[in-house]
C-alpha positions in Angstrom: -14.4 -40.3 45.1 -15.6 -42.0 42.3 -18.6 -40.5 40.3 -20.1 -41.5 37.4 -20.2 -45.2 35.9 -18.1 -46.5 38.7 -18.5 -50.1 40.6 -17.3 -50.6 44.2 -14.9 -53.3 45.1 -13.6 -54.6 48.3 -10.5 -56.8 48.2 -10.6 -59.4 51.0 -8.0 -61.8 52.2 -7.9 -65.5 50.5 -6.8 -66.8 53.9 -9.0 -65.5 56.4 -11.6 -63.7 54.0 -11.4 -60.4 56.1 -12.1 -57.4 54.2 -8.3 -55.3 53.5 -9.6 -52.6 51.1 -12.4 -50.7 49.4 -11.5 -49.4 46.0 -13.6 -48.0 43.4 -13.5 -48.4 39.4 -14.7 -48.1 36.2 -17.3 -50.2 34.9 -16.9 -49.8 31.4 -13.1 -51.2 31.6 -13.6 -54.0 33.6 -11.6 -56.6 31.8 -8.4 -54.5 32.4 -9.0 -54.4 35.8 -6.6 -57.2 38.0 -8.9 -59.2 40.1 -6.1 -60.1 42.4 -3.6 -58.5 44.0 -1.0 -59.1 47.0 -2.1 -57.2 49.8 -1.0 -56.9 53.8 -3.4 -58.6 56.2 -3.6 -57.2 59.6 -5.2 -60.7 60.9 -2.9 -63.2 59.2 0.1 -60.5 59.6 1.6 -61.6 55.9 1.1 -60.0 52.6 -1.5 -62.4 51.3 -2.8 -62.5 48.2 -6.3 -60.8 47.7 -9.5 -61.4 45.7 -11.6 -58.6 44.1 -15.5 -58.8 44.9 -17.8 -56.4 43.5 -20.2 -54.4 46.3 -22.5 -51.4 46.4 -21.5 -48.5 48.8 -24.0 -46.4 50.1 -22.8 -42.3 49.9 
């Protein structure tokens, strides 16, 4: 898992707002990281654009 200066992000479906995946990334390279991806949503049963929402995750 990510260590040090990392930020957690939850990818959410743009249609139904269901959380799809949780990832971690480096806060210092925040501008270079994508803010929207196409992911598969189980609820919509289709590939839809997913937006990143930054979140805190407890260990």
